C-alpha positions in Angstrom: -1.6 -0.6 -7.5 0.3 1.7 -5.5 -0.3 4.3 -3.2 2.5 6.4 -4.4 2.0 8.1 -7.8 5.4 8.2 -9.0 5.8 4.5 -8.4 2.6 3.9 -10.3 4.1 5.8 -13.2 7.3 3.6 -12.9 5.0 0.6 -12.8 3.2 1.6 -15.9 6.7 2.0 -17.8 7.6 -1.3 -16.6 4.9 -3.0 -17.7 5.1 -1.5 -21.4 8.9 -2.5 -21.5 7.8 -6.2 -20.5 5.2 -6.4 -23.1 2.8 -7.4 -20.5 -0.8 -6.8 -21.6 -4.2 -6.7 -19.9 -3.0 -5.0 -17.0 -4.5 -2.4 -14.6 -2.3 0.2 -12.9 -4.1 2.1 -9.8 -3.2 4.8 -7.2 -5.2 3.7 -4.2 -4.6 2.7 -0.6 -4.5 -1.0 -1.1 -6.5 -2.0 1.9 -9.2 0.4 0.7 -9.2 -0.4 -3.0 -12.5 0.6 -4.4 -14.7 -1.7 -6.3 -14.2 -1.4 -10.1 -17.1 -1.9 -12.5 -16.8 -3.8 -15.6 -18.3 -3.0 -18.9 -21.6 -4.8 -17.9 -21.8 -2.5 -14.9 -21.0 -5.5 -12.8 -18.2 -5.8 -10.1 -14.9 -6.7 -12.0 -12.8 -9.2 -10.5 -9.3 -10.3 -11.6 -7.7 -13.5 -12.5 -4.7 -12.5 -10.5 -4.0 -10.1 -7.9 -0.4 -9.4 -6.5 -0.1 -8.0 -3.1 3.3 -6.2 -2.2 2.7 -5.3 1.4 4.7 -3.2 3.4 7.6 -5.4 4.8 9.0 -5.3 8.4 12.7 -4.8 7.2 14.1 -8.0 8.9 15.3 -9.1 5.6 17.3 -6.4 4.9 19.6 -7.0 8.1 21.9 -9.4 5.9 22.5 -6.4 3.5 22.7 -3.8 6.1 24.1 -5.0 9.4 23.7 -1.6 11.2 19.8 -2.3 11.1 20.1 -4.9 14.0 20.6 -1.7 16.3 17.5 -0.1 15.0 15.1 -3.1 14.3 12.5 -4.0 16.7 10.0 -6.8 16.8 7.2 -4.7 17.9 7.7 -2.5 14.9 7.8 -5.5 12.4 4.6 -6.9 14.3 2.7 -3.6 14.0 2.5 -4.0 10.4 0.9 -7.3 10.3 -2.8 -6.0 10.7 -2.1 -3.8 7.7 -0.3 -6.7 5.4 -3.6 -8.8 6.5 -6.0 -6.1 5.6 -4.1 -5.7 2.1 -4.0 -9.5 1.4 -7.8 -9.7 2.5 -8.6 -7.1 0.1 -6.7 -8.9 -2.9 -8.4 -12.1 -2.3 -11.9 -9.9 -2.4 -10.9 -8.8 -5.7 -9.9 -12.0 -7.0 -12.2 -14.5 -9.2 -12.7 -17.8 -7.3 
């Protein structure tokens, strides 16, 4: 899943290239991923869900030292609620 349609298209291409099958690519806000219905009409749950949450950018500092001047802990902490929402939604969509 990706909220950006262009990145979804790239993901589909990469999945085809890798030979992976049995994958679903969707274009939604991850924290609001709608329930998907299976062939029998029941809720479709996944064996695995990979959550790529927005990052705080602090790992980029080693590659881009100029980020030290712009990076603020408050900005990184501000992403935490969204990161948790996405992770929780991923868990809700995973078979237990």
